[in-house]
KEPA-990123 format. One line per field, with one value per residue (C-alpha): residue number from 1; x, y, z. Coordinates in pm, 1 decimal. Example, Ala and Ser with C-alpha at 12.3 -4.5 7.8 and 13.67 -1.06 7.14 Angstrom:
// residues 2
num <- (1/2)
x <- (1230.0/1367.0)
y <- (-450.0/-106.0)
z <- (780.0/714.0)
// end
This chain:
// residues 475
num <- (1/2/3/4/5/6/7/8/9/10/11/12/13/14/15/16/17/18/19/20/21/22/23/24/25/26/27/28/29/30/31/32/33/34/35/36/37/38/39/40/41/42/43/44/45/46/47/48/49/50/51/52/53/54/55/56/57/58/59/60/61/62/63/64/65/66/67/68/69/70/71/72/73/74/75/76/77/78/79/80/81/82/83/84/85/86/87/88/89/90/91/92/93/94/95/96/97/98/99/100/101/102/103/104/105/106/107/108/109/110/111/112/113/114/115/116/117/118/119/120/121/122/123/124/125/126/127/128/129/130/131/132/133/134/135/136/137/138/139/140/141/142/143/144/145/146/147/148/149/150/151/152/153/154/155/156/157/158/159/160/161/162/163/164/165/166/167/168/169/170/171/172/173/174/175/176/177/178/179/180/181/182/183/184/185/186/187/188/189/190/191/192/193/194/195/196/197/198/199/200/201/202/203/204/205/206/207/208/209/210/211/212/213/214/215/216/217/218/219/220/221/222/223/224/225/226/227/228/229/230/231/232/233/234/235/236/237/238/239/240/241/242/243/244/245/246/247/248/249/250/251/252/253/254/255/256/257/258/259/260/261/262/263/264/265/266/267/268/269/270/271/272/273/274/275/276/277/278/279/280/281/282/283/284/285/286/287/288/289/290/291/292/293/294/295/296/297/298/299/300/301/302/303/304/305/306/307/308/309/310/311/312/313/314/315/316/317/318/319/320/321/322/323/324/325/326/327/328/329/330/331/332/333/334/335/336/337/338/339/340/341/342/343/344/345/346/347/348/349/350/351/352/353/354/355/356/357/358/359/360/361/362/363/364/365/366/367/368/369/370/371/372/373/374/375/376/377/378/379/380/381/382/383/384/385/386/387/388/389/390/391/392/393/394/395/396/397/398/399/400/401/402/403/404/405/406/407/408/409/410/411/412/413/414/415/416/417/418/419/420/421/422/423/424/425/426/427/428/429/430/431/432/433/434/435/436/437/438/439/440/441/442/443/444/445/446/447/448/449/450/451/452/453/454/455/456/457/458/459/460/461/462/463/464/465/466/467/468/469/470/471/472/473/474/475)
x <- (-2093.1/-2180.8/-2466.9/-2319.8/-2124.5/-2440.3/-2623.0/-2351.7/-2479.9/-2547.1/-2588.6/-2934.5/-3126.0/-3185.6/-3530.0/-3609.1/-3532.3/-3222.2/-3075.7/-3199.2/-3052.5/-2725.1/-2717.8/-2836.8/-2513.2/-2554.8/-2880.6/-2823.0/-2519.4/-2704.7/-3005.5/-2732.8/-2542.8/-2882.9/-2973.6/-2598.9/-2643.4/-2935.1/-2802.8/-2480.5/-2542.7/-2284.8/-2013.9/-1664.2/-1472.9/-1217.2/-865.9/-666.8/-397.7/-380.8/-430.1/-145.7/114.8/444.9/399.5/645.7/716.9/586.9/974.4/1271.1/1205.1/1451.1/1233.1/1085.7/854.5/765.8/735.4/490.7/578.1/292.1/245.6/-104.8/-214.4/-3.7/399.0/439.4/695.6/876.9/935.2/1090.4/1273.4/1185.0/1408.5/1305.6/1571.4/1322.5/1053.7/1285.4/1362.5/999.5/822.1/566.7/484.5/178.8/223.3/297.6/97.9/-247.8/-345.9/-569.4/-947.4/-1018.3/-895.7/-953.7/-954.0/-829.6/-443.7/-226.5/102.2/436.1/570.1/908.9/1006.3/1060.9/1325.6/1685.3/1757.6/2143.7/2340.8/2397.1/2583.3/2826.0/2465.8/2455.1/2018.1/1892.2/1678.8/1554.4/1652.8/1302.4/1492.1/1860.9/1871.0/1718.7/1966.3/2269.6/2083.3/2075.3/2288.8/2019.2/1726.4/1542.8/1364.4/1038.0/952.7/652.8/415.5/58.2/-280.0/-634.4/-822.8/-772.3/-960.2/-800.8/-1066.8/-1045.8/-653.3/-623.9/-814.3/-620.8/-300.4/-366.9/-651.8/-601.3/-961.7/-1115.3/-1473.7/-1522.5/-1474.3/-1075.3/-839.7/-566.7/-167.1/-86.3/-330.4/-301.8/63.0/-97.2/-269.2/-4.5/311.9/144.9/328.4/685.5/536.0/197.4/222.4/190.0/-75.4/70.6/-33.2/-6.6/-72.8/32.2/-160.1/-415.8/-626.3/-985.6/-1092.1/-1041.5/-1137.9/-1111.0/-1078.2/-1105.8/-740.7/-634.7/-965.4/-886.4/-1267.0/-1356.7/-1026.3/-1042.5/-1073.7/-778.5/-562.0/-691.2/-490.0/-462.2/-457.3/-277.1/-418.3/-161.9/68.6/148.0/388.5/182.0/-48.5/183.0/39.3/-137.3/-402.1/-725.1/-811.0/-479.7/-513.1/-774.3/-1001.0/-956.6/-601.6/-601.7/-415.8/-479.6/-874.0/-837.0/-675.0/-949.4/-1234.8/-1092.3/-981.3/-1346.9/-1499.6/-1267.6/-1381.3/-1725.5/-1671.8/-1475.9/-1798.8/-2013.5/-1875.0/-1736.2/-1756.0/-1918.9/-1775.0/-1642.7/-1865.9/-1589.9/-1697.2/-1727.5/-1380.1/-1239.8/-1410.5/-1217.7/-917.3/-884.1/-998.5/-670.7/-435.2/-568.5/-496.3/-122.8/-88.4/-83.5/239.2/448.5/279.6/315.8/697.8/709.9/550.3/750.9/1008.5/1142.4/1375.3/1559.5/1903.5/1918.8/2133.8/1871.3/1563.2/1802.6/1858.0/1533.2/1447.9/1231.4/1375.0/1224.1/844.9/880.4/1013.1/882.4/530.9/662.0/983.3/806.2/601.2/943.5/1079.1/748.8/762.8/1119.9/1032.0/742.4/941.0/1231.3/950.3/806.6/531.2/498.0/349.5/393.1/236.4/337.4/99.7/210.8/17.6/-146.6/28.5/-236.9/-126.5/-332.9/-207.5/78.4/309.7/597.5/556.4/342.2/533.5/836.9/699.2/607.0/980.4/1120.8/886.9/980.2/1311.4/1499.9/1278.0/1311.4/1688.2/1675.1/1478.9/1707.5/2004.4/1866.5/1790.8/2092.2/2315.4/2151.0/2165.3/1733.6/1771.1/1847.6/1550.1/1308.1/1200.1/1082.9/819.0/777.1/535.8/165.5/-129.6/-37.1/172.5/94.9/77.4/348.8/172.9/39.3/-282.3/-420.1/-56.4/139.5/4.7/-11.9/-349.4/-411.7/-126.2/-207.1/-61.7/322.9/422.9/746.1/739.7/1131.4/1187.8/1519.4/1691.8/1447.4/1632.9/1579.8/1906.3/2056.8/2134.3/1909.4/1674.1/1398.2/1163.0/1157.7/841.9/830.9/1076.5/789.2/726.9/355.3/332.5/511.7/707.3/923.0/956.7/566.8/476.2/105.0/-0.9/-113.5/256.9/398.7/186.5/309.6/616.2/614.5/461.7/736.0/1020.0/822.2/821.9/460.1/396.1/72.6/-100.8/-86.7/-227.4/-591.0/-905.8/-1256.5/-1489.5/-1846.1/-1768.8/-1435.1/-1069.7/-965.2/-603.7/-426.4/-366.2/-721.8/-631.0/-339.7/16.7/356.6/601.4/913.4/1236.8/1429.9/1438.3/1571.1/1902.6)
y <- (-2032.2/-2411.0/-2560.8/-2833.3/-2589.4/-2440.8/-2760.8/-2986.3/-3242.7/-3090.2/-2720.7/-2544.9/-2586.3/-2250.6/-2124.7/-2076.8/-1719.2/-1727.0/-2001.6/-1753.8/-1466.6/-1649.0/-1797.8/-1482.7/-1413.9/-1809.9/-1802.8/-1431.0/-1590.1/-1886.8/-1696.9/-1460.4/-1745.4/-1891.3/-1579.6/-1539.6/-1882.5/-1774.7/-1744.9/-1952.5/-2295.0/-2301.6/-2084.3/-2174.6/-2184.4/-1884.1/-1864.3/-1927.7/-1682.4/-1356.1/-1341.9/-1132.3/-1333.8/-1384.7/-1607.4/-1810.7/-1729.8/-1954.9/-1923.5/-1742.2/-1410.1/-1127.8/-877.4/-826.3/-514.3/-275.4/112.5/270.7/614.1/670.5/995.7/1027.2/1151.3/1037.0/1174.0/1198.1/919.4/1095.2/1413.3/1206.0/816.3/763.8/953.2/988.9/1197.0/1139.8/1311.7/1644.2/1645.2/1587.4/1830.6/2033.1/1703.4/1527.9/1195.9/927.2/659.5/643.3/697.2/496.1/426.0/543.3/857.5/1019.1/1364.5/1525.6/1596.1/1789.8/1730.4/1565.3/1795.6/1740.1/1727.4/2108.2/1909.1/1836.3/1479.1/1348.5/1026.4/936.8/670.8/423.8/275.7/595.4/553.4/884.1/1089.1/1429.9/1711.8/1699.2/1417.8/1521.6/1395.6/1042.4/1096.2/1026.0/674.3/529.8/274.8/128.2/162.0/-87.4/146.0/-38.4/140.8/-35.4/-54.3/-37.3/-45.9/-47.6/249.4/662.4/787.2/816.5/586.5/303.2/305.1/351.7/89.0/-112.3/-64.5/-71.4/-417.0/-549.4/-462.0/-111.5/-268.8/-465.0/-435.2/-645.0/-648.6/-392.6/-520.3/-443.5/-599.2/-931.4/-886.2/-905.5/-1179.5/-1371.0/-1306.7/-1118.6/-903.9/-856.7/-651.2/-739.8/-371.3/-231.6/-275.6/-486.0/-242.2/118.7/433.0/792.8/1066.4/861.4/1009.1/1001.0/1046.5/837.3/501.7/618.1/338.6/93.7/121.8/41.9/-173.4/-562.6/-616.1/-985.8/-1074.9/-1032.0/-702.3/-747.4/-685.4/-330.8/-68.6/161.1/520.8/804.5/1133.2/1452.5/1545.3/1905.7/2135.1/2215.5/1894.0/1637.2/1302.8/1141.1/857.4/923.1/806.7/697.8/770.3/620.0/792.7/465.4/573.4/270.0/8.6/-274.3/-189.8/-193.1/-542.4/-647.0/-507.8/-667.7/-1002.1/-1068.5/-961.4/-1216.0/-1484.9/-1401.4/-1491.3/-1787.5/-1928.8/-1827.9/-2021.1/-2305.2/-2579.8/-2343.3/-2196.0/-1872.8/-1560.4/-1390.7/-1016.4/-1027.6/-1162.2/-922.7/-663.9/-765.4/-843.6/-419.9/-346.6/-601.0/-406.0/-81.5/-165.5/-297.2/9.7/269.5/146.6/155.8/381.9/757.1/633.3/534.1/881.7/1073.8/1168.3/1459.4/1154.1/1179.6/1359.2/1717.7/1552.1/1320.9/1615.2/1798.5/1477.8/1480.8/1826.5/1898.3/2216.4/2317.8/2436.0/2293.9/1945.1/1929.8/1753.0/1468.3/1417.0/1353.8/1091.8/911.5/947.9/763.1/513.1/404.7/424.3/212.0/-29.8/-83.3/-173.0/-477.6/-314.7/-503.9/-301.1/120.8/339.2/736.1/922.2/1273.9/1469.8/1579.0/1514.4/1591.0/1866.4/1904.1/2243.9/2448.9/2100.4/2324.9/2493.2/2230.3/1877.9/2131.3/2243.4/1924.8/1715.6/1938.8/1850.0/1519.3/1456.7/1567.4/1317.0/1008.2/1054.7/1105.8/756.0/544.7/690.2/642.7/313.8/217.1/318.3/121.0/-168.1/-196.5/-180.4/-521.1/-665.5/-331.3/-316.4/52.9/136.1/485.8/560.9/676.4/541.8/604.7/805.7/1123.2/1150.2/1285.3/1487.7/1832.4/1920.2/2301.1/2490.6/2330.0/2009.1/1638.7/1407.7/1063.8/813.8/434.1/283.5/290.6/428.8/429.8/315.0/200.1/-8.7/-9.6/-275.6/-618.5/-824.1/-628.0/-555.4/-217.4/56.0/-189.9/-72.1/-290.3/-295.5/-24.0/249.2/336.8/632.1/859.0/707.0/611.5/231.7/-21.7/-238.2/-462.9/-656.1/-537.1/-519.9/-518.2/-387.7/-752.6/-864.9/-609.5/-722.3/-1056.7/-999.0/-796.4/-1042.5/-1308.1/-1049.9/-1095.4/-1526.6/-1542.1/-1719.5/-1508.2/-1821.1/-1987.7/-1699.6/-1717.0/-1653.6/-1844.1/-1614.0/-1636.8/-2003.2/-1936.5/-1879.9/-1490.3/-1364.6/-1023.6/-1102.8/-1258.1/-1514.5/-1274.2/-1199.4/-1327.0/-1282.4/-1050.2/-1261.7/-1097.8/-799.1/-1022.1/-999.1)
z <- (4208.9/4139.5/4313.1/4434.2/4626.9/4808.7/4822.9/5024.6/5326.2/5675.5/5519.0/5595.6/5325.6/5102.5/5001.7/4664.9/4690.9/4770.2/4576.8/4262.2/4474.6/4491.9/4158.3/3942.4/3739.5/3628.9/3516.8/3380.6/3175.2/3065.4/2915.0/2721.9/2574.6/2455.6/2302.2/2154.2/2000.1/1814.9/1442.6/1474.6/1294.7/1029.2/1153.1/1229.1/1521.7/1621.3/1449.4/1781.3/1652.9/1523.2/1156.6/1124.2/1264.5/1045.0/741.7/550.3/247.5/-88.1/-192.7/-116.0/-57.0/-184.1/10.1/337.2/288.8/-6.4/54.2/-283.8/-344.7/-507.8/-791.3/-800.2/-1128.7/-1361.4/-1402.0/-1759.3/-1867.9/-2159.0/-1878.4/-1681.6/-1754.8/-2041.0/-2298.8/-2663.0/-2923.3/-3193.4/-2977.3/-2954.8/-3317.7/-3420.3/-3175.9/-3329.2/-3631.5/-3660.2/-3485.5/-3800.1/-3693.0/-3608.3/-3172.1/-3005.6/-3078.6/-2718.6/-2587.0/-2277.2/-2437.6/-2786.7/-2829.6/-3083.1/-3270.5/-3100.8/-2774.5/-2706.2/-2276.3/-2138.6/-1966.4/-2050.2/-2004.9/-1839.6/-1780.1/-1431.7/-1270.9/-1462.2/-1615.3/-1755.2/-1700.0/-1892.1/-1662.0/-1696.0/-1472.7/-1313.1/-1090.0/-1051.4/-696.2/-775.2/-1052.2/-816.0/-789.6/-1065.1/-1004.9/-764.7/-991.3/-1222.3/-1458.0/-1598.9/-1900.5/-2061.0/-1791.0/-1929.2/-1846.8/-1979.3/-1827.4/-1968.6/-1705.5/-1328.9/-1071.4/-1292.8/-1328.7/-951.2/-884.2/-1170.8/-1015.0/-645.0/-679.8/-1058.8/-1123.1/-1252.8/-1265.1/-920.0/-566.1/-507.1/-250.0/-291.6/-321.4/40.4/149.6/2.7/91.8/456.5/377.5/240.6/498.2/802.8/976.3/1154.5/1418.9/1623.8/1767.9/1419.1/1120.4/864.7/575.2/605.2/355.9/441.3/269.1/115.8/-166.0/-81.0/-454.8/-771.4/-593.0/-279.5/-29.4/-261.8/-294.4/26.5/100.4/199.2/13.8/74.4/258.1/637.6/759.2/993.7/619.9/538.4/520.2/800.3/654.7/816.2/686.7/683.3/404.6/398.9/583.0/818.9/880.1/1042.4/974.5/1212.7/1313.4/1405.9/1772.5/1859.8/2232.3/2424.4/2612.5/2907.3/2995.7/3227.1/3018.2/3266.0/3224.5/2834.1/2831.1/3075.3/2860.0/2556.6/2730.0/2791.8/2453.9/2319.7/2645.3/2486.0/2187.9/2260.3/2485.7/2191.8/1922.4/2138.1/1835.3/1665.6/1331.9/1335.3/1242.9/1099.7/1071.4/1483.3/1461.0/1245.2/1465.4/1759.8/1587.8/1516.7/1898.3/1942.8/1734.5/1830.7/2165.5/2095.1/1887.5/2141.1/2275.6/1950.1/1673.2/1863.7/1911.8/1513.5/1457.1/1624.3/1405.9/1647.9/1752.2/1441.5/1447.2/1316.4/1017.4/895.6/905.9/695.6/448.2/378.8/369.5/660.6/720.8/321.9/312.9/-29.3/65.6/430.2/288.2/127.4/310.9/623.6/446.3/355.8/660.6/809.2/566.1/655.4/1027.7/989.2/742.0/982.2/1254.4/1059.3/836.0/480.3/283.6/376.1/54.0/32.6/-169.5/-330.0/-618.2/-798.7/-1135.7/-1376.4/-1630.3/-1931.2/-1870.9/-1724.9/-1776.2/-1769.8/-1436.2/-1212.2/-1334.5/-1232.3/-900.8/-790.1/-924.7/-651.0/-379.1/-405.6/-579.0/-253.8/3.2/-259.1/-298.6/127.5/154.4/-81.9/74.6/453.4/340.6/228.6/466.2/741.5/551.0/471.9/67.6/0.9/151.2/119.6/-198.6/-319.2/-607.3/-735.7/-1024.3/-1108.3/-1245.6/-1599.6/-1815.0/-2064.6/-2424.1/-2607.3/-2762.8/-2692.5/-2510.3/-2524.3/-2493.4/-2252.5/-2156.0/-2136.9/-2191.5/-1999.9/-2113.9/-2016.3/-2307.3/-2218.5/-1898.8/-1645.4/-1299.3/-1106.8/-829.4/-618.9/-409.8/-243.9/-483.7/-825.8/-1053.1/-997.5/-1293.0/-1537.2/-1762.9/-1880.9/-2193.9/-2512.6/-2656.3/-2973.7/-3086.5/-2950.7/-2612.8/-2715.8/-2716.0/-2585.6/-2833.6/-2684.8/-2333.9/-2224.7/-1843.1/-1814.8/-1459.4/-1420.1/-1466.3/-1203.8/-938.0/-1029.9/-1011.5/-670.9/-502.3/-653.1/-524.7/-172.5/-217.5/-293.8/-614.8/-751.0/-881.8/-505.3/-331.5/-320.6/-126.6/-167.2/-183.6/-333.8/-497.6/-654.5/-578.0/-637.6/-651.4/-712.0/-1058.7/-1123.4/-1458.9/-1563.0/-1494.3/-1572.7/-1371.0/-1506.7/-1423.4/-1634.5/-1361.5/-1094.7/-944.0)
// end
């Protein structure tokens, strides 16, 4: 109530007590605004729209979204996608050249793969018997054989692969893509990580770091046959959607009143955006997570009836469901591919767990017309040594390892790069992790040198001051 509405000609004058009683709310609001205004100098005005709104790419985008199938622990490249006949012939002999000056642990002589390699498809791509189902998609794969990094330890290597830095806190590549392109669906996050690892870098692997918190990856835990993935606190304790809407609108109105004409408090803005997204997710996320809606044929395709494949099959199916609903970056993590011993048994078991689900995902995306603009990335944080560790194991190996891409504008049935005759070092067409990041961004229509964020007095980017786009793999 305004004072002009209270004190009008002809009205009986109010006592001071009545005046204060009727205007109490107004005076309280003035006092509240005065308190809230403390310390707000120098902060910008609130953004007029959600930071997750879809944004145009810098250049023509070959892909609209990425699904990253991350094999935590480091699968062996010489046992999967980098066939080396000379390694077979010289197994048991000493490596005829020097090993790296810095190694994670000591290894012995050369050790051939326990698995046979076969040629698949018209491309004749060599793939080991660990991945017979993926082999059926050889003509869809673009295999990068010369990826390399700089860190022999899991934690540093994971952070390097996910954020571009193994020494400083930096935003993850999913966060950068979210920041650069936003989301195609305002009712879901732009970046989702399924069954993430809380070790070896932990939340740093899906953190937005100094980017706005809206671009943080949303972790969805659960990666076993008996533990379905779930989103914590998805169901509100306040079932009345109208009341929830009013509460968030009130927070937004208070924020706008507080910062009218002043710079944004970015931390508060991001907190309110997280409330807003959580509210909207209540409508769409449960349906997205409900794989019971899928046909029996689809569930069987992903191996959900088999205890060996059910866990990762469910993650791959959820990755497809999130992707087709507009989530820009979906990561599905599987592990643990760290066989310093028992390589034959454990790599064999892990291969069974992921081979059928990965092939199902490629089949499903292709059947739905999604593979053309969905980029699938497969790989781990490093490879394994071609030399033996213990009786049946391989050590960490960041100096050369294989990753593959499918869909999203890359050449199909194509291999890029060459390692030496034993698969120890990259010798031709090398792809550093920074080059991989630059290439992924380019496929999404983002110039890695233009996607920057001002922080602590300098412009940061995913590739820092490095990175070359590997255009030779573009279709």
